[in-house]
N, C-alpha and C positions, 0 to 999 in steps of 0.2 A: 661305705654302703650308701647307695642312693636313697634319698628320702622316699617314703611311700612304698617301700618294698617289704614291710614287716619287721619283726624284731628277731627273726632267726635267719641264718644263712647256712646252707649246706655246702660242705667241702668234700670232694671225693678224690681218692687216689686215681692216678691215671690208669688207663687200661694197659694190661701187660700182654705182650705177645712173646712167643718163643724167641729166644735170643739166637738160636742157631737153626739154619736150614737143614733139611734132611736129604740124604743121598737118594737120587731118583734113578731107577734102572731105565734102560733104553725103552722108549715107547710107553713108559708108565706115567701115571698121574702124580703130580706133586702131593706130598702128604698135607693133610689139613692142619693149618696152624691152630694152636690153642689161644683163645682170647680170654683173659682172666680179669674179672672186675675186682677192684680193691675195696678197701674199707671206706665208709663215709662217717662224717662227724658234723653235728650241728653246732653252730656258734650262736650264742645268745647275747643280745645287746643289754648292757647295764647302763643305768643313769647315775652319775655321781654329781653331788652338789655340796656347796658349803656357803653359809650366809654370814655376813659380818655387819654388825650394827655399830655405826659411828655416831656417838652421842653429841649433843650440842656442846657439852663441856669439853669433849675431846677436840672438837673443831676449833673452839675459841681459846682453849688454854693449853692445847697440846704443844710441846716444845719442838722447835725445829721442824723436821720432816717426819715426825713420828706417825702422823695419820697416813701420809703418803706411803710410808714404809710398810705399815700393816696391810694397806691395800695392795701394794706390790707383792707382799707375801701371799695374799689371797689368790693372786693370779697364777701362782705356781702350784696350788693345792691339787687341782685336777690332774695336770700332767704328772705330779708326784704320785698320785694314787694309781694312775695307769701304769707307771713304772713299777710300783710296789706289787700290783697284781700280776704283771708279767714276770717279775722276778720270782714270785712265789710259785710259778710253774717249775722252777728249778729248786727252790727252797724245799718244797714238799714233793720232790721228784719220785719218791718211793711210795707215795700214797695215791689212792684213787680219788680222794677228796680232802678238803680241809675246811675249817670254819674261819671265815675272813674277819676283818676288823669290825664288821657290822653284825657279826653273829650269824651270817648266812653261810650255808653249806655250798661250797663251790665244787662242781664236778671237774676234775682235771685228768680224767682218763683219756687215753689216745684211742685210735680207731678200733683196736681189737678189744677194748674194754679194760685193758690193764693199765697200770701206772706207767708214766713216762720211763722210769727206771725199772726195768723188769728183766729177769734172766730167762723168761720163757714167752717172749712175744710170738704171736702166731701169724700165719699167712693164710690168705683166702683160698689158694689153690694148691696147697702143699701141706704135708704133715710136718715139714721142717719148722723148727723154732729158732729164735735168735735172741741174743742178749744185748741190752743197751747199758749194762753196768760194767765198769772196769773191774776185772777180777781182783778180789780182796779189798776193794775200795781204798787204794793207797793214797797217801798225800802226794802232792806233785813232786816229781823227780824225773830224771832222764829215763830211768828204767820204767817208771810208771807210765810215762808218755809212750814209750815203745810198746808197752802192754796195750794201751789204748789204740795205738796205730794198728797193732796186730788184730785187735777186735774188729776194726773196720775191714781188714782184709778177710777175716774169717766169718764175719757176722753181717754181711751185706747181701741181701737177696731181693729179687722181685717176688711177686706173689705166686709165681710158679715154682719157687724154690731154687731158681738158678742164680748163681753167684753174680753179683753186680760189682763193678769197679767204682768205688766211691772214694774221693780224695778229700780228706779233712783239710781245712785251711784256717781254723780259728781255735784258739785256746781261751776258754771262758773261766774266769776265777772270781772269787769274792775280792774284797779290798783288803784282805789280810796281808800285811806287809811281808811276812816271811814267804808266803806263796807267790806274791807278785814279784818279789826279788828273785826267787828261784827261777821263775819264768824268764825274767829279763836276763839273768846270768846265762841261762841256757841258750837263749836266742842271740845274745850279743857277744858271747865268748869268741875269742880269736882262735881257740883250739878246743879239742874235745875236753869237756869239763872234768872227765875222770882221769886225765893223764897229765903229766908234767911236760910232755913233748910239745913245745910251742909251735912246731911245724905241722901238727895234726889238724886236718880240716874239720871244721865244725859243721856237721850236716844239718843242724837246725837253724843256722843263720838265715834270716829272711824267709823261712819256710812257713811260719804261721803269723797271723795277726793276734795280738793279745787284747781281749776285751774284758774290762773290769765291771762286774755287776755289784755296785755298792749296796744294794738293798737285798741281795740274796741271803746273807747271813742275818736274817731278821725274823722276829715272831710275826704272827698274823697281824698284829697291831703296829708293826714297824719298829719295835724295840730290838736291841742287839740280841742275837742268839749265838752264844759262843760255841755251841755244839756243831755249828754249821760253817765256821770260819774257814775250814780247810777244803770246802767244796770246790771242785773244778770239773771242767768237762772239755772234751775234744769234739769239735763240731765241723760238719761239712755244710757251710752256709748255702752253697749252690744247690744242694740236695734237700734243704730243709723244707718241711711242709708245715711249719708254724704259720699261723695267720692272725693278724690283728685287723679288725674291721672298725672303722670310725664312722658313726652315723652323723655325728655333729662334732666339729672341732671345739676344743675347750675355749670358753669365753667368759668374760666378766660383765655382768649387768650393773650399770651404775644408776644412781637416782637422778631423775630428771623431772622437770615440771610436768605434771600430768600423768606420770607413769606409776604413781602410788609408791614411789621409793622413799617417801618421807612420812613418818608417823606424826600427824598433826598434834597429837596429845603429848608426845614426848620430844618432838623435833629431832628424833633419831633418823639418820640416813641409813638405808639398807643397801649393802652391796652383796652381790651373789655371784659365785663362780659355779659353772656347770659344764 
């Protein structure tokens, strides 16, 4: 986001037009196309920061690179928090909001006001509804993946209720070893994984990219949440309308002469990531 443009940014779905032309009789006018506006969603900017005090004793008596090590760790805190917040869009996929690590309520509804994972998403120009949940919420397997693929075929619409052809290209999982290994076996097998016939063609080889979200199976504070370790999703990245806006890139402020980074009464140096 450019500076000086406020703390909110509005994103809107593209305008939808009829996908099919109508038959025109000789000498008749063409039928009028329907132009349908989609949903809008406002993105709000948040400011994250963390401060580190390096005491005089730490600087003088710290062993080896201990002080430099904690400063290096400080530099990763803001990117880590951004990734945690983004991961929690999937962690709490079935909710419309959650309370984050700072005790703040975060709105995670999508354009129609429903949760990301809902079986009754609505359209702006049609009574048709669609689901973004894999039927029965199965753990990852070949049959579960086929169910997800079928959902893309049967649950992809424009806002006029017309079927859209959307091709998924990414499998997202947590860092659960069992789930990750099942994905790797399915995609790298030299034969159909359900048969002993070594000459059978593996239809999933090179079909998808596997992305591991190591912070998805976590609580709001970043602790492990074992109830979510089996989470996975099938994604069409080219059709995604997820947005991340950066107003200021993560940075670390270091104490310098004249910038008030040193407390004269304690001789503590203050470092801050924001």
